[in-house]
N, C-alpha and C positions, 0 to 999 in steps of 0.2 A: 064530367066531360061537357064541354061547351061548343056547340056548333060543329061537332065532329072532332074537336081537338082535345086530347087527354089533358086533364087539369095540370099534371106535372109539366107537360110541354108548354101549356099556356102560361104557367108561372115563370118558366125559363124565358119564354118569349117576352113577357112583360118586363121582368127585371133587366134583361139584356137591352131592350129598346129604350127604357127610361135612362139607363146609364149612358147608352150610346148617344141619346139625344143631347145630353149635357156636353159630351165631347164634341159632337157635331156643331152645336151652337157656338162653342168656344172657338173652334177652328174656322167656322164661317166668318166670325168677326175678325180673327187674326189675319186670315188669308184672303178675305173678300170673296170667298166661294160659298156656294149654297150648302156645302157639306157633303155633296154626293160622293166625293172621293173617300169619305169615311163611311157614309151610309151604305153604299153598295157592297163593299166587302163584309161589313158587319151583318147586313141582312142575308148575304149569301151563306154565311156560316150558320146563322140562326135558322134559316129556312131549310138548310141541309139537315140540321139536327131533328127538326120536326117532320122530315120526310117529304118535302116538296120535290116533285120529279125534276130531274136534271134538265130536261128539255124546256121547261118553263121557269126554272129557278132564276136564271140570270135576267131575263126580261122582266120578271116580277120584281126583282130587286131594283132594276133601273126605273120602272114605272113608279114604284112606291117612293123611291128616292126623289124623283121629280115632284111628286105630290108633297112630300115633307119639306122640300126646298122652298115652297111657296111662302109660308109664314117666316121661315128662317131668313130668306133673302130680303124680305120686306123689312124685317127688324134690323138686319145688318146694314142695309142700304140707308135706313133712317139714321142709324148711329154714325155712319161715315159722312153722310151729307151734312149732319149737324156740325161736323168739324170743318166743313167747307172744302173737302178734298175731292169731291165728285165732279168730273168733267161732263156736264149734261150735254154738251154739243156732240160728243162722241156717242153717247147713248141714243140720241135722236137719229143719228145717221145709221146706227146698227139696228134700230128697232124693227123695221119692216123686214129686211133680209134675214135677220136672226129668227124671227117668228116663222117665216116661210121655210127656212132651213129645218126648224124643229118639226114642222108639219111633214116635210119630206122624210126626215129621220123616223118619224112615227110610222109612216107607211112602210118604210124599209123594215122596221121592227116587227111588223105583222108577219113577214115572210122569211126573215133572216134566221139562220141557224144560231144556236145558243153561243157557240164559240166566237162568232163575229163580235158580239158585245165585249167579250174578254179581250180579243185582239185589239180592238179600237181603244179600249181602256189602257192597255199596256203600252201601245205605241205612243199615245199622246202623253201619258204620265212620264214615261222614260225620257222622251224628247224634252218635255218641260223641265224635268229634274236635271238633266245634263246641262241645259242652258243656265239654270240657276246656280248649279254647283261649280261648274268649271269655266264657263265663258264670261261670267260676270257681265261687264258692259261691252265686251268685244264682239259679240254676235249682234250686229245691228244692220238693219235694212235702210235706215235713214235717220236724220235728225228731227224730222217733222212727220206727223201723221200723213199718210198718202191721200190722194184725191178721192172723189166720191165713188168712182167706178171700182177701184181696188178696195175701198172701205166696204162697199156693198158685197163684194166677193168674200171678203174676210167675214163679214157678218153672217152670210149664208153658210160658210164652212163651220163657223162657231155653232150655229144652230143645229146643223146636221150631226156633228160630232157630239154635241152636248146631249142631244136626244138619244144617241146610241150609248153614251157613257153613263147617263143618269146624273149629270152634273148641271149646275146652273149657268155654265158658260164662263164663270169667273176665272177658272184656271187657264182657259184658252185666251180669253180677252186680255188677261194680264200678260200673257206671253207675247201677244201681238203688240201691245202697247209698249212693252219694254224693248222690243225689237226696233221701235221708232223713238227711242230715247226718253220715254216718259219715266219719271221716277217710280220706283216700286210701290211707294206708299200711295201715290196718286192712281197707279194702275190697279192696286188692290181695292181702293175705295170706289173707283168708277166701275170696276168689274162686279162689285156687289149689286149694282143696279141692274146689270144684265140678267142676273139670276131671276129677277121678277119677271122680265120679258120672256125668258126661256121656260121657266118652270110651269106656268099656268097652261099654255098650249101643249107643253110636253106631257103633262099628267093626263090631260084630256085625250091626247093622241094615243097614249098607252092603254087607256080604257078601251078605246076603239080597237087597238092592235090585239089585245088579249081577249076580246069578246068571243071569238070562235073557240077559245080554250077553256071556257068557264067550267066544263065538265071535269077537268083535271087540275084546276087551280084550287088552292086551299079555301076553306070556308071564310066568309067575311072578306072576300075579294071582289072587286068590280073590275073586270078585265085584268090588266097587269098592274093593278094598284091594290095593295093590302090595306084595308081600313084599320086593322090592328096596328100595323107598322106606322101608319099615318097618324093615328090618334095618340099613340104612346110616345112618339118622337117629339111631338110638337111642344108640350109644356116646358120641358127642361131645355130644349134647343133655343126657344125664344128667350128664356131667362138668361142663358149664358152668352148669347150672341153679342150684346153690348159690352160685356166684360172682355171678350176677345177683341172687339174693335178698339177699346181703350188700350189693351195690351199692344196691339199692332203699332199704335202711334208712339209707344215708348221704346220699341225695339229699333236698333240701327238698321239701315238699309241692308247691309251685308248679313247680319244675323237673321233677318226676315227671309232673305233669299236662301240661306243655307238650311234653315229649319224647314222651309217649304219644300226644298229639293229633296232632303232626306225623307220627309214624310211621303212624297210621291213615289220615291223608289221603294219604300216599304210596301206601299199599296200595290205597285206593279209586280213586285216579287211574288205576292200571294197568288195573283192570277196567272203568272207564268208557270208557277208550280201546278196549278189546277189544269192548265192546258197540256202539261207534259205527263201528268199522271192519269 
């Protein structure tokens, strides 16, 4: 037994997180997301098996996901930027409102019920999937990115929802960019940079949010961030992120949209099931 965790559970946790880290890094590179849409549902199942209480399980998954996303997003962003596909002008506009939105989301997380995290995850994932699978280029709000005011509002919304979902913001920012006619490959590449801006304050915010719950959180946690999850996800996720980025640039626009849409529906289905049972 280590730090209160039976060795059998610890071994299960380690193997699951190492394997999940590889998948997370690959998808982070392919879809320009920090991998939170993968990390959160996997952590949810792993923490369920080792007996983490239901009322802290989902925020612990979200906070740990945001911490894991930090190095994964940096690696993915570097790979996409090297290919010249990142629109830095959009990232500069979104930087401040997105960070402020993450801070607000972290405060909400301190007081929100566990089901709120699942509901936000499901709503955003399903909306994104439907847009990708069925609307193709027909769902558009304009042919050019909007002005500064609306862009700042979008940035704040991305920050709040990302903090509550445990994602790096790539999923949401990709959605907004394609609404304004940006090609999916450019949206994916640019969105990878937003993960860097969102994940760092997000992880710190979840340490703050979970501080009052330290007595019921599993060992080796700091607030709503599990250091076991953080340390074991990182090596393989960093290794596979560049592979995913190279794969993304080989896929056609439509294939990338369909694969991403199906992936989001699968993730949303798991949380709908947990809400209903």
